[in-house]
C-alpha positions in Angstrom: 0.0 0.0 0.0 2.9 2.4 0.8 4.3 1.8 -2.6 1.0 2.4 -4.3 0.4 5.5 -2.3 3.9 6.8 -3.4 3.1 6.1 -7.2 -0.3 7.8 -6.8 1.5 10.9 -5.3 4.1 11.0 -8.1 1.3 10.8 -10.7 -0.4 13.7 -8.9 3.0 15.7 -9.1 3.3 14.9 -12.9 -0.3 16.1 -13.4 0.2 19.3 -11.5 3.6 19.9 -13.3 1.8 19.4 -16.7 -1.1 21.8 -15.6 1.3 24.4 -14.4 3.2 24.2 -17.8 -0.1 24.8 -19.5 -1.0 27.8 -17.3 2.5 29.3 -17.9 1.9 29.1 -21.7 -1.7 30.2 -22.0 -3.5 31.5 -18.8 -0.9 33.3 -16.7 1.9 33.2 -14.2 -0.2 33.4 -11.0 -1.9 30.0 -11.7 1.3 28.6 -13.0 3.2 29.6 -9.7 0.4 27.9 -7.6 0.3 24.7 -9.6 4.1 24.3 -9.9 4.7 25.0 -6.3 2.3 22.2 -5.6 4.1 19.9 -8.1 7.5 20.8 -6.5 6.2 20.0 -2.9 5.1 16.5 -4.2 8.3 15.8 -6.1 10.4 16.8 -3.0 8.1 14.8 -0.7 8.5 11.6 -2.9 12.3 12.1 -3.6 11.9 12.5 -7.4 15.0 14.7 -8.4 13.9 14.6 -12.1 10.5 16.0 -11.5 11.8 18.4 -8.9 14.5 19.8 -11.2 11.9 20.4 -13.9 9.5 22.1 -11.4 12.2 24.4 -10.2 13.0 25.6 -13.7 9.4 26.1 -14.7 8.8 27.9 -11.5 11.7 30.1 -12.1 10.3 31.0 -15.4 7.0 32.0 -14.0 8.4 33.8 -11.1 10.9 35.6 -13.4 8.0 36.7 -15.7 6.1 37.8 -12.6 9.0 40.1 -11.4 10.2 38.0 -8.5 13.8 37.9 -9.7 15.4 36.7 -6.5 13.1 33.8 -6.0 13.5 32.8 -9.6 17.2 32.7 -9.4 16.9 30.7 -6.1 15.0 28.0 -7.9 17.4 28.0 -10.9 20.3 27.3 -8.5 18.5 24.4 -6.8 17.1 23.0 -10.1 20.4 23.1 -11.8 22.1 21.4 -8.7 19.6 18.6 -9.0 19.7 18.2 -12.7 23.5 18.1 -13.1 23.6 15.5 -10.2 21.6 13.1 -12.2 22.6 14.1 -15.8 19.1 15.4 -16.7 19.7 17.4 -19.8 16.0 18.3 -20.0 16.1 19.8 -16.4 19.3 21.6 -17.3 17.7 23.1 -20.2 14.5 24.3 -18.5 16.5 25.8 -15.6 18.5 27.9 -18.1 15.2 29.1 -19.4 14.2 30.1 -15.9 17.6 31.9 -15.4 16.8 33.8 -18.8 13.4 34.8 -17.5 14.9 36.4 -14.4 17.6 38.2 -16.6 14.8 39.7 -18.6 13.0 41.2 -15.7 16.3 42.5 -14.3 17.0 44.0 -17.8 20.2 42.2 -18.4 19.7 41.1 -22.0 23.2 39.8 -22.5 22.8 37.4 -19.6 19.4 36.4 -21.0 20.9 35.5 -24.4 23.8 33.6 -22.5 21.2 31.6 -20.5 19.1 30.9 -23.5 21.9 29.6 -25.6 23.0 27.3 -22.7 19.3 26.0 -22.7 19.4 25.3 -26.4 22.8 23.5 -26.0 21.6 21.4 -23.2 18.5 20.3 -25.1 20.5 19.5 -28.2 23.0 17.5 -26.4 20.1 15.6 -24.9 18.7 14.7 -28.3 15.8 17.1 -27.8 15.8 19.5 -30.9 12.1 20.4 -30.5 12.6 21.4 -26.9 15.7 23.5 -27.9 13.1 25.5 -30.1 11.3 26.5 -26.8 13.9 29.1 -26.2 13.4 30.7 -29.6 10.8 33.3 -28.9 12.5 34.5 -25.9 15.8 34.5 -27.7 14.1 36.7 -30.4 13.1 39.1 -27.9 16.5 39.5 -26.4 18.2 39.9 -29.7 15.7 42.7 -30.6 16.2 44.3 -27.3 19.9 44.5 -28.0 19.3 46.1 -31.4 20.2 42.8 -33.4 16.9 42.2 -35.3 18.9 40.3 -37.9 19.8 37.5 -35.4 16.1 37.6 -34.3 15.0 36.8 -37.8 17.5 34.1 -38.2 16.4 32.4 -34.9 12.6 32.8 -35.9 13.1 31.3 -39.4 14.9 28.2 -37.9 12.4 27.7 -35.4 9.2 28.3 -37.3 9.3 24.9 -39.2 10.0 23.0 -36.0 7.0 24.6 -34.1 4.8 23.9 -37.3 6.2 20.2 -37.2 5.0 20.0 -33.5 1.5 21.1 -34.5 1.8 23.7 -31.8 -0.3 26.7 -32.9 0.6 29.0 -29.9 4.3 28.7 -30.3 3.9 29.1 -34.0 1.8 32.2 -33.6 4.4 33.6 -31.1 7.3 33.1 -33.5 5.3 34.7 -36.5 4.4 37.7 -34.2 8.1 38.3 -33.3 9.3 37.7 -36.9 6.8 40.6 -37.8 8.4 42.7 -35.3 11.9 41.9 -36.3 11.1 42.6 -40.0 9.5 45.8 -38.9 12.7 46.7 -37.2 14.7 46.0 -40.4 12.4 48.4 -42.4 10.5 45.7 -44.3 6.8 46.4 -43.5 5.6 44.1 -46.1 7.2 40.9 -44.6 6.1 42.3 -41.2 2.5 42.5 -42.2 2.4 39.1 -43.9 3.9 37.6 -40.6 1.4 39.4 -38.4 -1.6 38.3 -40.6 -0.4 34.7 -40.2 0.0 35.2 -36.5 -3.5 36.6 -36.2 -5.0 33.8 -38.0 -3.5 31.4 -35.4 -3.8 33.4 -32.2 -7.0 35.0 -32.9 -9.3 32.3 -31.4 -7.3 32.4 -28.1 -8.0 35.1 -25.6 -4.4 36.1 -25.1 -2.6 39.4 -24.6 -0.2 38.5 -27.5 -3.1 37.8 -29.8 -4.6 41.2 -28.9 -1.4 42.9 -29.5 -1.1 41.4 -33.0 -4.6 42.6 -33.9 -3.7 46.0 -32.5 -0.6 46.2 -35.0 -3.0 45.1 -37.8 -5.4 47.9 -36.8 -8.1 45.3 -35.9 -10.1 46.2 -32.7 
């Protein structure tokens, strides 16, 4: 019975982790922080370092996005320690994403780029190229903030077919939106408009701030 109870708790932790990831992507950081904190508590209680490392990284992303930079960095430190100890490249990758989120909120775009490239490297070394693409839209934001839109375009054009192959409309729409912004930065309004129209076709059905921003750029109320 004890083993069964432990397995049930780990399943609960995995479910909370998945729900937290979904909330982080779509619904918002407050819900994500609550769900991921619960997932982390289960992972630690059940001595599951892989689940805990991932929960630390996702929590760092949510906390960083919410402006809690110190807390985000504390989770990154703990998550990377766990992930390196067990050779978990996925955990390493997601914790570097968390470090990038904290760097964004602190205004250090160079640190953000460095953390994002470390995330990409970890995922690729682990044979997870689709996970490596997760860093793309944040990397595009950092390059644009540094005044390097050409690099943002390169990242976006490399990531777009990967997102499309994943059948992930939200990530595809986010990349198209950022490609539009980068092409606009480069003085190519026609390409920018084309990207934003494609992004709107994808993001329009979702009640998301990013979708509303795209429609605003297109002059659609």
